[in-house]
MMTF fields as JSON, N, C-alpha, C and O atoms, coordinates in Angstrom:
{
  "mmtfVersion": "1.0.0",
  "mmtfProducer": "UNKNOWN",
  "numBonds": 251,
  "numAtoms": 252,
  "numGroups": 63,
  "numChains": 1,
  "numModels": 1,
  "chainsPerModel": [1],
  "groupsPerChain": [63],
  "chainIdList": ["A"],
  "bondAtomList": [4, 2, 8, 6, 12, 10, 16, 14, 20, 18, 24, 22, 28, 26, 32, 30, 36, 34, 40, 38, 44, 42, 48, 46, 52, 50, 56, 54, 60, 58, 64, 62, 68, 66, 72, 70, 76, 74, 80, 78, 84, 82, 88, 86, 92, 90, 96, 94, 100, 98, 104, 102, 108, 106, 112, 110, 116, 114, 120, 118, 124, 122, 128, 126, 132, 130, 136, 134, 140, 138, 144, 142, 148, 146, 152, 150, 156, 154, 160, 158, 164, 162, 168, 166, 172, 170, 176, 174, 180, 178, 184, 182, 188, 186, 192, 190, 196, 194, 200, 198, 204, 202, 208, 206, 212, 210, 216, 214, 220, 218, 224, 222, 228, 226, 232, 230, 236, 234, 240, 238, 244, 242, 248, 246],
  "bondOrderList": [1, 1, 1, 1, 1, 1, 1, 1, 1, 1, 1, 1, 1, 1, 1, 1, 1, 1, 1, 1, 1, 1, 1, 1, 1, 1, 1, 1, 1, 1, 1, 1, 1, 1, 1, 1, 1, 1, 1, 1, 1, 1, 1, 1, 1, 1, 1, 1, 1, 1, 1, 1, 1, 1, 1, 1, 1, 1, 1, 1, 1, 1],
  "groupList": [{"groupName": "MET", "atomNameList": ["N", "CA", "C", "O"], "elementList": ["N", "C", "C", "O"], "formalChargeList": [0, 0, 0, 0], "bondAtomList": [1, 0, 2, 1, 3, 2], "bondOrderList": [1, 1, 2], "singleLetterCode": "M", "chemCompType": "L-PEPTIDE LINKING"}, {"groupName": "ALA", "atomNameList": ["N", "CA", "C", "O"], "elementList": ["N", "C", "C", "O"], "formalChargeList": [0, 0, 0, 0], "bondAtomList": [1, 0, 2, 1, 3, 2], "bondOrderList": [1, 1, 2], "singleLetterCode": "A", "chemCompType": "L-PEPTIDE LINKING"}, {"groupName": "PRO", "atomNameList": ["N", "CA", "C", "O"], "elementList": ["N", "C", "C", "O"], "formalChargeList": [0, 0, 0, 0], "bondAtomList": [1, 0, 2, 1, 3, 2], "bondOrderList": [1, 1, 2], "singleLetterCode": "P", "chemCompType": "L-PEPTIDE LINKING"}, {"groupName": "ASN", "atomNameList": ["N", "CA", "C", "O"], "elementList": ["N", "C", "C", "O"], "formalChargeList": [0, 0, 0, 0], "bondAtomList": [1, 0, 2, 1, 3, 2], "bondOrderList": [1, 1, 2], "singleLetterCode": "N", "chemCompType": "L-PEPTIDE LINKING"}, {"groupName": "TYR", "atomNameList": ["N", "CA", "C", "O"], "elementList": ["N", "C", "C", "O"], "formalChargeList": [0, 0, 0, 0], "bondAtomList": [1, 0, 2, 1, 3, 2], "bondOrderList": [1, 1, 2], "singleLetterCode": "Y", "chemCompType": "L-PEPTIDE LINKING"}, {"groupName": "SER", "atomNameList": ["N", "CA", "C", "O"], "elementList": ["N", "C", "C", "O"], "formalChargeList": [0, 0, 0, 0], "bondAtomList": [1, 0, 2, 1, 3, 2], "bondOrderList": [1, 1, 2], "singleLetterCode": "S", "chemCompType": "L-PEPTIDE LINKING"}, {"groupName": "LYS", "atomNameList": ["N", "CA", "C", "O"], "elementList": ["N", "C", "C", "O"], "formalChargeList": [0, 0, 0, 0], "bondAtomList": [1, 0, 2, 1, 3, 2], "bondOrderList": [1, 1, 2], "singleLetterCode": "K", "chemCompType": "L-PEPTIDE LINKING"}, {"groupName": "PHE", "atomNameList": ["N", "CA", "C", "O"], "elementList": ["N", "C", "C", "O"], "formalChargeList": [0, 0, 0, 0], "bondAtomList": [1, 0, 2, 1, 3, 2], "bondOrderList": [1, 1, 2], "singleLetterCode": "F", "chemCompType": "L-PEPTIDE LINKING"}, {"groupName": "ILE", "atomNameList": ["N", "CA", "C", "O"], "elementList": ["N", "C", "C", "O"], "formalChargeList": [0, 0, 0, 0], "bondAtomList": [1, 0, 2, 1, 3, 2], "bondOrderList": [1, 1, 2], "singleLetterCode": "I", "chemCompType": "L-PEPTIDE LINKING"}, {"groupName": "ARG", "atomNameList": ["N", "CA", "C", "O"], "elementList": ["N", "C", "C", "O"], "formalChargeList": [0, 0, 0, 0], "bondAtomList": [1, 0, 2, 1, 3, 2], "bondOrderList": [1, 1, 2], "singleLetterCode": "R", "chemCompType": "L-PEPTIDE LINKING"}, {"groupName": "LEU", "atomNameList": ["N", "CA", "C", "O"], "elementList": ["N", "C", "C", "O"], "formalChargeList": [0, 0, 0, 0], "bondAtomList": [1, 0, 2, 1, 3, 2], "bondOrderList": [1, 1, 2], "singleLetterCode": "L", "chemCompType": "L-PEPTIDE LINKING"}, {"groupName": "GLN", "atomNameList": ["N", "CA", "C", "O"], "elementList": ["N", "C", "C", "O"], "formalChargeList": [0, 0, 0, 0], "bondAtomList": [1, 0, 2, 1, 3, 2], "bondOrderList": [1, 1, 2], "singleLetterCode": "Q", "chemCompType": "L-PEPTIDE LINKING"}, {"groupName": "GLU", "atomNameList": ["N", "CA", "C", "O"], "elementList": ["N", "C", "C", "O"], "formalChargeList": [0, 0, 0, 0], "bondAtomList": [1, 0, 2, 1, 3, 2], "bondOrderList": [1, 1, 2], "singleLetterCode": "E", "chemCompType": "L-PEPTIDE LINKING"}, {"groupName": "ASP", "atomNameList": ["N", "CA", "C", "O"], "elementList": ["N", "C", "C", "O"], "formalChargeList": [0, 0, 0, 0], "bondAtomList": [1, 0, 2, 1, 3, 2], "bondOrderList": [1, 1, 2], "singleLetterCode": "D", "chemCompType": "L-PEPTIDE LINKING"}, {"groupName": "THR", "atomNameList": ["N", "CA", "C", "O"], "elementList": ["N", "C", "C", "O"], "formalChargeList": [0, 0, 0, 0], "bondAtomList": [1, 0, 2, 1, 3, 2], "bondOrderList": [1, 1, 2], "singleLetterCode": "T", "chemCompType": "L-PEPTIDE LINKING"}, {"groupName": "VAL", "atomNameList": ["N", "CA", "C", "O"], "elementList": ["N", "C", "C", "O"], "formalChargeList": [0, 0, 0, 0], "bondAtomList": [1, 0, 2, 1, 3, 2], "bondOrderList": [1, 1, 2], "singleLetterCode": "V", "chemCompType": "L-PEPTIDE LINKING"}, {"groupName": "HIS", "atomNameList": ["N", "CA", "C", "O"], "elementList": ["N", "C", "C", "O"], "formalChargeList": [0, 0, 0, 0], "bondAtomList": [1, 0, 2, 1, 3, 2], "bondOrderList": [1, 1, 2], "singleLetterCode": "H", "chemCompType": "L-PEPTIDE LINKING"}, {"groupName": "GLY", "atomNameList": ["N", "CA", "C", "O"], "elementList": ["N", "C", "C", "O"], "formalChargeList": [0, 0, 0, 0], "bondAtomList": [1, 0, 2, 1, 3, 2], "bondOrderList": [1, 1, 2], "singleLetterCode": "G", "chemCompType": "PEPTIDE LINKING"}, {"groupName": "TRP", "atomNameList": ["N", "CA", "C", "O"], "elementList": ["N", "C", "C", "O"], "formalChargeList": [0, 0, 0, 0], "bondAtomList": [1, 0, 2, 1, 3, 2], "bondOrderList": [1, 1, 2], "singleLetterCode": "W", "chemCompType": "L-PEPTIDE LINKING"}],
  "groupTypeList": [0, 1, 2, 1, 3, 4, 5, 6, 7, 8, 9, 7, 10, 11, 12, 13, 10, 1, 8, 5, 14, 13, 5, 8, 13, 15, 1, 11, 9, 16, 9, 12, 11, 13, 2, 17, 2, 10, 2, 0, 8, 10, 18, 11, 4, 17, 10, 15, 14, 8, 12, 11, 10, 12, 9, 8, 4, 13, 18, 10, 12, 14, 15],
  "groupIdList": [1, 2, 3, 4, 5, 6, 7, 8, 9, 10, 11, 12, 13, 14, 15, 16, 17, 18, 19, 20, 21, 22, 23, 24, 25, 26, 27, 28, 29, 30, 31, 32, 33, 34, 35, 36, 37, 38, 39, 40, 41, 42, 43, 44, 45, 46, 47, 48, 49, 50, 51, 52, 53, 54, 55, 56, 57, 58, 59, 60, 61, 62, 63],
  "secStructList": [7, 7, 2, 2, 2, 2, 2, 2, 2, 2, 2, 2, 2, 2, 2, 2, 2, 7, 7, 7, 2, 2, 2, 2, 2, 2, 2, 2, 2, 2, 2, 2, 2, 1, 7, 1, 7, 2, 2, 2, 2, 2, 2, 2, 6, 6, 7, 1, 7, 1, 2, 2, 2, 2, 2, 2, 2, 2, 2, 2, 2, 2, 7],
  "xCoordList": [0.713, 0.161, 0.945, 2.101, 0.443, 1.434, 1.536, 0.897, 2.376, 2.337, 0.721, -0.109, 0.906, -0.544, -2.147, -3.094, -2.01, -3.11, -2.869, -3.791, -1.965, -1.927, -2.015, -2.259, -1.756, -2.408, -3.513, -4.155, -4.225, -5.54, -6.127, -6.985, -5.695, -6.084, -6.235, -7.249, -5.103, -5.064, -5.898, -6.294, -6.3, -7.205, -8.561, -9.047, -9.598, -10.315, -10.737, -11.91, -9.587, -9.722, -10.141, -11.198, -8.989, -9.582, -10.975, -11.842, -10.962, -12.273, -13.359, -14.198, -13.45, -14.674, -15.354, -16.512, -13.875, -14.071, -14.107, -14.531, -13.488, -13.171, -12.554, -12.815, -11.172, -10.623, -8.967, -8.422, -8.574, -7.6, -6.65, -6.383, -5.905, -4.556, -4.033, -3.686, -3.923, -3.246, -3.38, -2.485, -4.459, -4.968, -4.208, -3.848, -3.939, -3.6, -1.451, -0.612, -1.337, 0.387, -0.151, 0.125, -0.702, 0.112, -0.143, 0.835, -0.992, -1.581, 0.171, 1.005, 0.137, 1.833, 2.647, 3.419, 3.037, 4.061, 3.802, 4.557, 3.01, 2.518, 2.719, 2.954, 2.603, 2.994, 4.281, 4.564, 5.32, 7.055, 6.795, 6.48, 6.739, 6.921, 6.715, 7.355, 5.291, 4.405, 3.775, 2.545, 4.461, 3.876, 2.813, 2.615, 1.891, 0.464, -0.242, 0.234, -1.567, -2.705, -2.652, -2.351, -2.854, -2.953, -4.427, -4.727, -5.554, -6.977, -6.877, -7.682, -6.328, -6.476, -6.055, -6.635, -4.771, -3.846, -5.049, -5.079, -5.871, -6.407, -7.523, -7.81, -7.863, -9.426, -8.723, -8.999, -7.51, -7.053, -6.931, -7.479, -6.292, -5.783, -7.525, -7.374, -8.6, -9.483, -9.907, -10.712, -8.846, -9.148, -10.423, -10.842, -10.69, -11.912, -13.101, -12.716, -14.244, -15.205, -15.021, -13.938, -15.886, -15.904, -16.591, -16.128, -17.963, -18.393, -17.489, -17.514, -16.536, -15.167, -14.501, -14.178, -14.25, -13.47, -13.947, -13.278, -15.19, -16.006, -15.699, -15.431, -15.85, -16.039, -14.861, -14.711, -13.632, -12.443, -12.441, -12.696, -12.1, -12.152, -12.933, -12.408, -14.663, -14.934, -14.113, -13.682, -13.937, -12.937, -11.775, -11.562, -10.874, -9.501, -10.278, -9.595, -11.385, -11.808, -11.923, -11.712, -12.33, -12.32, -11.357, -11.476, -10.488, -9.005, -8.082, -6.899],
  "yCoordList": [-1.404, 0.14, 1.51, 1.549, 2.53, 3.565, 4.087, 3.604, 5.151, 5.518, 6.574, 6.607, 7.414, 8.162, 7.284, 7.681, 5.988, 5.501, 4.65, 4.229, 4.572, 3.641, 4.792, 4.472, 6.209, 7.015, 7.344, 7.585, 7.507, 7.28, 6.094, 6.376, 4.933, 3.912, 4.002, 3.717, 4.414, 4.855, 5.784, 5.998, 6.35, 7.509, 6.948, 7.102, 6.211, 5.526, 4.55, 4.203, 4.034, 2.822, 3.512, 3.338, 4.58, 5.37, 6.349, 6.507, 6.901, 7.741, 7.172, 7.99, 6.042, 5.587, 4.345, 4.035, 3.699, 2.736, 2.672, 1.8, 3.957, 3.855, 3.277, 2.77, 2.781, 1.563, 2.67, 3.477, 2.498, 3.39, 3.062, 1.967, 4.016, 4.482, 3.166, 2.382, 2.84, 1.473, 0.289, -0.555, 0.173, -1.171, -1.407, -2.525, -0.051, -0.147, -0.472, -0.982, 0.104, 0.242, -1.561, -2.37, -1.836, -3.585, -4.099, -4.384, -4.167, -4.672, -4.85, -5.755, -3.618, -3.338, -3.826, -4.399, -3.973, -4.89, -6.643, -7.609, -6.566, -8.303, -8.494, -9.62, -7.313, -7.447, -7.572, -8.02, -6.97, -7.23, -8.158, -8.812, -8.838, -10.696, -11.857, -12.88, -11.209, -12.182, -11.737, -11.766, -11.204, -10.572, -11.058, -12.272, -10.108, -10.499, -9.116, -8.068, -9.281, -7.978, -7.54, -8.451, -6.348, -5.853, -5.921, -6.124, -5.665, -6.21, -7.603, -7.903, -8.574, -10.023, -9.88, -10.298, -9.15, -9.237, -8.402, -8.821, -7.343, -6.689, -7.718, -7.665, -8.244, -9.511, -10.621, -10.709, -11.463, -12.231, -11.942, -12.61, -11.085, -10.208, -9.994, -9.882, -9.94, -9.711, -8.107, -7.659, -7.067, -5.895, -4.913, -3.764, -5.814, -5.321, -6.788, -7.9, -6.552, -7.132, -8.075, -8.153, -8.598, -9.573, -8.36, -8.086, -7.598, -6.719, -5.374, -4.808, -5.332, -3.998, -4.54, -3.827, -5.818, -6.424, -6.287, -5.713, -6.631, -6.523, -5.114, -4.986, -4.248, -2.606, -2.402, -1.518, -2.687, -2.382, -2.926, -2.22, -4.375, -4.711, -4.167, -4.033, -3.525, -2.987, -1.758, -1.488, -0.999, 0.511, 0.02, 0.442, -0.889, -1.398, -1.376, -0.802, -1.849, -2.145, -1.111, -1.128, 0.18, 1.506, 2.444, 3.212, 2.279, 2.549, 2.676, 2.902],
  "zCoordList": [0.016, 0.166, -0.003, 0.42, -0.539, -0.817, 0.45, 1.386, 0.59, 1.902, 2.18, 3.088, 0.7, 1.248, 1.545, 2.223, 0.768, 0.906, 2.442, 3.141, 2.634, 4.189, 5.496, 6.659, 5.013, 6.219, 5.994, 7.016, 4.744, 4.475, 5.446, 6.282, 5.321, 5.614, 7.392, 8.028, 7.873, 9.737, 9.708, 10.854, 9.075, 9.299, 9.271, 10.392, 8.269, 8.362, 9.329, 9.472, 10.111, 11.219, 12.299, 12.905, 12.61, 13.833, 13.625, 14.484, 12.393, 12.811, 11.83, 11.454, 11.418, 10.995, 11.777, 12.057, 12.03, 12.906, 14.519, 15.277, 14.763, 16.329, 16.589, 17.68, 15.895, 16.379, 17.084, 16.33, 18.222, 18.985, 18.63, 18.134, 18.83, 18.624, 19.265, 18.382, 20.097, 20.869, 20.283, 20.237, 19.825, 19.081, 17.806, 17.436, 17.021, 15.887, 16.207, 15.465, 17.569, 17.437, 17.599, 16.714, 18.49, 18.778, 17.216, 16.525, 16.88, 15.36, 14.946, 15.001, 14.576, 13.814, 14.431, 13.663, 15.786, 16.455, 16.191, 16.304, 15.971, 16.172, 14.37, 13.932, 13.433, 12.174, 11.613, 10.502, 12.815, 12.245, 12.437, 11.443, 13.735, 14.114, 13.245, 13.002, 12.75, 11.745, 10.779, 10.818, 9.65, 8.455, 8.243, 8.193, 8.073, 7.21, 7.143, 7.578, 6.474, 6.178, 7.454, 8.225, 8.046, 9.065, 9.599, 10.776, 8.264, 9.028, 9.169, 10.051, 8.773, 9.748, 10.853, 11.856, 10.849, 12.225, 13.471, 14.628, 13.067, 13.533, 14.162, 15.357, 13.659, 13.523, 14.977, 16.173, 13.862, 14.684, 16.584, 17.461, 16.7, 17.893, 18.687, 19.904, 18.395, 18.771, 18.934, 19.751, 17.538, 18.1, 17.145, 17.293, 16.327, 15.253, 15.331, 15.694, 15.003, 15.05, 13.725, 13.143, 13.417, 11.811, 10.8, 9.693, 11.498, 10.939, 10.057, 8.965, 11.673, 11.014, 9.914, 8.964, 9.957, 8.857, 8.011, 7.152, 7.675, 6.566, 5.608, 4.413, 6.595, 5.993, 6.034, 5.19, 6.57, 6.113, 4.671, 3.695, 4.606, 2.837, 2.05, 0.945, 2.144, 1.378, 1.041, -0.079, 2.221, 1.763, 1.127, -0.01, 1.688, 0.692, -0.965, -1.813, -1.363, -2.398, -3.044, -4.256, -2.306, -2.89, -3.412, -4.367, -2.714, -2.719, -3.755, -3.503]
}
């Protein structure tokens, strides 16, 4: 994901889905140890619901 799109993605997580900065930071740290898509890591660690995960992937399709 391009840096500009990544910034928009993080803003979407925080503003539209109300995911805390701490939760995003936790997922990013886990991603460094176990590379994978950030949305899946957020879901695997219980930081987003399945409904939020669906919204994330819907949003990603539009970018």
